[in-house]
N, C-alpha and C positions, 0 to 999 in steps of 0.2 A: 949719722944722726942717731942718737940714743933713743930707745923706746921710752916714752914718758911714763912716769909713775902715776899710780892712782891717787887722785886728789878728791877730798871731800869738801864741798863748798856748802856752808850753812847760811841760811837766810832766816832772820827772825821777823815774823809777820805781825808782831804786836803793834797795833794802832797805825798800820800802813794800809794803803788802798790796794785793791786787787790787782789793778793794772801794773802798778809799780813793782810789786812783789813778783808777779808773773813775768814781766819783761826782764827783770834781773835774773830770774831762774832760766828763762829761755836763752839769754845771752851766755850764761855759764854753761848750759847744756851744749850749745853750739861750739864751745871751746874758745870763745872770744876773750875769756879771762886768763887764758893760758898762753905761755910763750911758744908752745908747740902747736899753735893753731894752724889747721889746714882744712880747707873746705871739704875735701873728699874723705876725711877720716873722722870717725866718732871717737873722740878721746876718752880715756878711762877716767872720766870725771863724774862723781856722784853728787847730786844736788839734793839737799835736805831742807825742806821748808818747815820750820818749827812754829808752834803757837798759831796754827791756822785758824783755830776757833776764835782767836782774839783779833782777827782781821777787821778793819774798819769797812763795813758795808752799810751805806745809807738805805733806808726803807725804799726810797725812790729807785735805787739801783736794783734791789732784789725784786721789786714788783715789776719793773719795766724791762728787764732783760729776759728775752725769750729764746730758749734753745729749741731748734727744730730738728727733726730726723724723719726719714722716709722709710717705711717698712718694705717697700717694693711692690705693694699691692695697690690697685686703684683706690683712691680715697684714703691712702695710708699715711698722710702727712700728720705727724704727731708733734704737738707743741707742749713745752713745759717751762714755767717761769723759774727764775733762779731760786725763789723762795721754796717752790715745790721740790726742786732738785736737792736743795740743802736738807729739807725735811726727809726726803726719801733716801738719798745716797750719801749725804754729808757734804761738808765744805771741801773735803779733799777732792771730790769729783769735779767741783766747780773750778778749782785751781788747776787740776790736770787738764780739763777741757780748754781752759784759757791758755795755758802754756802750749798745748797741742796746736792751737790755732796760730801760734807765733813761730813754730818750727817749720822749716821748708818741707814741702811735700815731695820727698824723694826716698830712696832706699834706706837712708840713715835715720829716718824719722822714728821708726819703731825701736831700734837699739838706743837711741837717745832718750826717748820717753820712758824706757824701762829703768833708766838711771835717776828718775825723779821720784823722791820719797816725800810724802806729805804726812806730818805728824800734828796731832791736835794739841 
């Protein structure tokens, strides 16, 4: 079996919803779009999401989606809405967090997520 070549997969996010763009990106990062697909290998596939700022996000979605994290201290549960996250960290962080939730939690998660590039 030959070693697969590096493939660059581009997704245009103009007027598309967050879930559809991110599920397509997650599928490509897993290698499902490649003929060399194998569960146990992170393929040399780079996924670029272009025009992220033109993503279709309704106001109901940005106000209603809440991201939580725990600092590790008592009473350390922190919450942030999607609108706050976009204002603080940008739309790229929302896309990365959404795709990260769609990737299996194993040792290949970090190398796969490093191959995701989000451009505005």
